[in-house]
One Martini backbone bead per residue (centre of mass of N, CA, C, O) as a GRO file, in nm:
protein
  139
    1MET     BB    1  17.001  11.899   8.560
    2SER     BB    2  17.111  11.659   8.744
    3GLU     BB    3  17.026  11.405   8.964
    4ALA     BB    4  17.296  11.375   9.130
    5HIS     BB    5  17.282  11.703   9.213
    6ASP     BB    6  17.027  11.694   9.389
    7PRO     BB    7  16.948  11.829   9.697
    8LEU     BB    8  16.668  11.704   9.770
    9ARG     BB    9  16.740  11.410   9.724
   10SER     BB   10  16.968  11.386   9.935
   11LEU     BB   11  16.788  11.464  10.181
   12PHE     BB   12  16.592  11.225  10.163
   13LYS     BB   13  16.803  11.004  10.196
   14GLU     BB   14  16.898  11.086  10.477
   15ALA     BB   15  16.624  11.060  10.622
   16ALA     BB   16  16.580  10.760  10.561
   17ALA     BB   17  16.837  10.652  10.703
   18ALA     BB   18  16.766  10.765  10.985
   19GLY     BB   19  16.490  10.617  11.018
   20GLN     BB   20  16.594  10.322  10.988
   21SER     BB   21  16.795  10.323  11.231
   22SER     BB   22  16.561  10.419  11.456
   23ALA     BB   23  16.376  10.198  11.380
   24ARG     BB   24  16.119  10.009  11.560
   25SER     BB   25  15.941   9.782  11.695
   26ALA     BB   26  15.701   9.699  11.890
   27PRO     BB   27  15.611   9.538  12.147
   28THR     BB   28  15.413   9.268  12.192
   29SER     BB   29  15.261   9.355  12.453
   30TYR     BB   30  15.154   9.625  12.343
   31ILE     BB   31  14.987   9.506  12.109
   32THR     BB   32  14.808   9.321  12.284
   33GLU     BB   33  14.682   9.539  12.466
   34ARG     BB   34  14.552   9.701  12.237
   35GLY     BB   35  14.366   9.469  12.140
   36GLU     BB   36  14.210   9.423  12.409
   37ARG     BB   37  14.087   9.703  12.430
   38ALA     BB   38  13.928   9.688  12.167
   39ARG     BB   39  13.764   9.435  12.241
   40ARG     BB   40  13.625   9.553  12.498
   41ARG     BB   41  13.480   9.787  12.355
   42ARG     BB   42  13.307   9.610  12.169
   43ILE     BB   43  13.158   9.451  12.391
   44VAL     BB   44  13.034   9.695  12.536
   45ALA     BB   45  12.880   9.806  12.292
   46LEU     BB   46  12.705   9.553  12.250
   47ALA     BB   47  12.573   9.548  12.533
   48VAL     BB   48  12.442   9.828  12.519
   49GLY     BB   49  12.278   9.776  12.264
   50ALA     BB   50  12.114   9.536  12.375
   51CYS     BB   51  11.983   9.688  12.612
   52LEU     BB   52  11.838   9.899  12.436
   53VAL     BB   53  11.670   9.704  12.271
   54PHE     BB   54  11.522   9.555  12.504
   55SER     BB   55  11.401   9.809  12.642
   56GLY     BB   56  11.248   9.915  12.393
   57THR     BB   57  11.075   9.662  12.351
   58GLY     BB   58  10.945   9.658  12.633
   59ALA     BB   59  10.811   9.939  12.611
   60ALA     BB   60  10.639   9.876  12.362
   61VAL     BB   61  10.482   9.639  12.483
   62ALA     BB   62  10.372   9.791  12.735
   63SER     BB   63  10.208  10.003  12.561
   64LEU     BB   64  10.024   9.776  12.408
   65VAL     BB   65   9.947   9.651  12.669
   66PRO     BB   66   9.692   9.606  12.866
   67ASP     BB   67   9.590   9.694  13.168
   68GLY     BB   68   9.451   9.532  13.483
   69THR     BB   69   9.337   9.785  13.681
   70GLY     BB   70   9.050   9.923  13.584
   71THR     BB   71   9.100  10.221  13.418
   72THR     BB   72   8.888  10.199  13.216
   73VAL     BB   73   8.681  10.315  12.976
   74PRO     BB   74   8.393  10.325  12.858
   75ALA     BB   75   8.255  10.302  12.548
   76ASN     BB   76   8.000  10.434  12.680
   77LYS     BB   77   7.779  10.652  12.794
   78PRO     BB   78   7.572  10.685  13.034
   79SER     BB   79   7.262  10.748  13.097
   80PRO     BB   80   7.074  10.956  13.253
   81VAL     BB   81   6.899  10.944  13.551
   82PRO     BB   82   6.603  11.020  13.642
   83SER     BB   83   6.427  11.183  13.884
   84PRO     BB   84   6.146  11.018  14.059
   85ARG     BB   85   6.000  11.264  14.190
   86LEU     BB   86   5.682  11.334  14.336
   87SER     BB   87   5.787  11.498  14.571
   88PRO     BB   88   5.873  11.766  14.726
   89SER     BB   89   6.153  11.881  14.869
   90PRO     BB   90   6.271  12.017  15.137
   91THR     BB   91   6.503  12.268  15.190
   92SER     BB   92   6.396  12.334  15.483
   93PRO     BB   93   6.324  12.330  15.793
   94ALA     BB   94   6.061  12.387  15.975
   95SER     BB   95   5.938  12.594  16.193
   96PRO     BB   96   5.720  12.578  16.460
   97SER     BB   97   5.590  12.868  16.422
   98SER     BB   98   5.502  12.827  16.098
   99THR     BB   99   5.332  12.592  16.171
  100SER     BB  100   5.081  12.401  16.197
  101SER     BB  101   4.881  12.152  16.362
  102THR     BB  102   4.948  11.973  16.161
  103SER     BB  103   5.138  11.813  15.965
  104SER     BB  104   5.506  11.809  15.909
  105THR     BB  105   5.477  11.607  15.690
  106PRO     BB  106   5.498  11.525  15.380
  107SER     BB  107   5.282  11.458  15.129
  108SER     BB  108   5.183  11.256  14.890
  109PRO     BB  109   5.083  11.261  14.588
  110GLN     BB  110   4.825  11.201  14.382
  111THR     BB  111   4.808  10.932  14.156
  112SER     BB  112   4.715  10.837  13.838
  113LEU     BB  113   4.618  10.594  13.631
  114PRO     BB  114   4.608  10.469  13.343
  115PRO     BB  115   4.423  10.324  13.130
  116THR     BB  116   4.325   9.982  13.096
  117ARG     BB  117   4.305   9.676  12.948
  118THR     BB  118   4.101   9.420  12.949
  119PRO     BB  119   4.018   9.109  12.839
  120SER     BB  120   3.718   9.215  12.759
  121GLY     BB  121   3.787   9.540  12.653
  122SER     BB  122   3.774   9.719  12.884
  123LEU     BB  123   3.812   9.992  13.081
  124SER     BB  124   4.061  10.055  13.341
  125THR     BB  125   4.194  10.216  13.646
  126SER     BB  126   4.284   9.962  13.760
  127PRO     BB  127   4.505   9.747  13.840
  128ALA     BB  128   4.569   9.420  13.752
  129ALA     BB  129   4.828   9.431  13.931
  130PRO     BB  130   5.028   9.446  14.174
  131SER     BB  131   5.248   9.702  14.259
  132ARG     BB  132   5.554   9.836  14.298
  133SER     BB  133   5.744  10.046  14.481
  134VAL     BB  134   5.984  10.289  14.398
  135THR     BB  135   6.295  10.359  14.548
  136PHE     BB  136   6.513  10.636  14.581
  137PRO     BB  137   6.792  10.778  14.641
  138PRO     BB  138   6.937  11.043  14.725
  139PRO     BB  139   7.166  11.262  14.559
   0.00000   0.00000   0.00000
């Protein structure tokens, strides 16, 4: 079969001629508007990206910088202070009927000091210098 009589070829030629006759370019204003819309979308995308980068950087810096509110924990735990109570504290006040006619206040127990060496080398049970008594608040 010769190419001059090919029905498919002649149909394609007819479709091409019909398309060329009805085809025309878009108006210049439409093309310009489409370009402006694309440019605005790119600018908005860049602005949103920059805001995300700056806020992410600010959050990272804020998490790394220590705050000055004073809520930091000490580096080591303080050792517990023992309660230096020498006399037992009463758990409940005594009723007047159960106490004797002596004093109702508890007396402090007598404590003796360990022997100390004096400059002459002898042992002494009396303190070398007057000492202060230390009082602690109740817990």
